[in-house]
Each structure stands twice: as structure tokens, then as C-alpha cells.
C-alpha positions, -999 to +999 in steps of 0.1 A: +036-583-540+033-588-507+045-626-492+004-633-486-004-627-524+018-662-520-007-681-495-039-666-525-012-681-559-005-716-548-046-733-545-046-710-578-012-728-592-029-763-580-062-758-601-038-751-630-022-776-628-044-810-621-069-790-648-039-794-670-026-830-664-073-839-673-071-828-702-039-847-709-048-873-700-084-875-704-100-881-743-139-889-731-149-849-742-169-838-707-136-844-688-115-823-709-147-797-710-146-801-671-105-797-671-101-769-692-132-748-670-102-757-637-081-743-659-100-710-672-114-706-628-081-707-618-071-675-646-094-664-634-087-664-595-050-652-609-068-620-622-087-610-591-052-621-568-028-598-595-060-569-592-059-574-552-028-568-544-012-544-572-041-529-579-061-521-543-085-491-544-089-504-582-122-526-598-108-535-635-094-570-622-128-584-607-154-574-636-124-588-667-130-618-645-166-610-644-162-610-689-141-633-690-165-663-668-195-649-690-174-664-715-160-695-700-198-700-693-208-694-733-180-714-743-196-744-724-228-737-731-210-741-768-192-768-769-215-794-743-240-789-777-211-798-801-206-829-781-244-839-782-240-841-818-208-858-819-225-887-800-261-884-821-235-890-847-203-917-840-222-924-803-196-920-789-177-891-774-136-904-773-117-878-792-092-912-799-118-923-826-131-880-837-104-881-868-119-918-877-159-904-883-166-888-920-191-874-927 
């Protein structure tokens, strides 16, 4: 890999670290979902970067990234539906109070 790849990997690393920090420190489920999506976007950037620099003429990394984006969109829709149902049941989306819920 060339030295130029480092210039693309550093923003991806920063995005992943910000997402990880947000996921660990937040207690709101929506903020945790946003942090998780930030981490997934950083991983997708890495797929494209490694594909571009390791296999310049091929598109496998690009296609894998498109599938990962589609799966992330479906996962987000499902997570928001779960969060809405939790909010309807407990009128709160704080993660600390979820273990107190009894159905």
C-alpha cells in the first residue's frame, strides 16, 4: 500500500473512534444508533480504500460496500421500530431503565 492510503485511512479511523466513544458514553438509544451507523460508515470507507489501493482495477470492495450500506439501512429501520415500541411501552428510551421493564 502506498503512503497516500494513510491520508484516507486517518479520517476513517477518526470516524470509527468517534462512533465507538459515542456508543460507549451515550445512554440514549437514538444516540447509540447514530454512533453505530458512524462506525459502519467508517468500515465501509475502509472497504473502498483497501479495494482502491490493493486491487485497483477491480470492484469487489465497491460492491461489498453497497451491500453493507443496504444492510445498514435495513438494520436502522428495524432498530428505529424497536426503539419506538420501547418508547410506547415505557415512555423512555434511556438504556439504563430498560432492564427495569417487565412485560
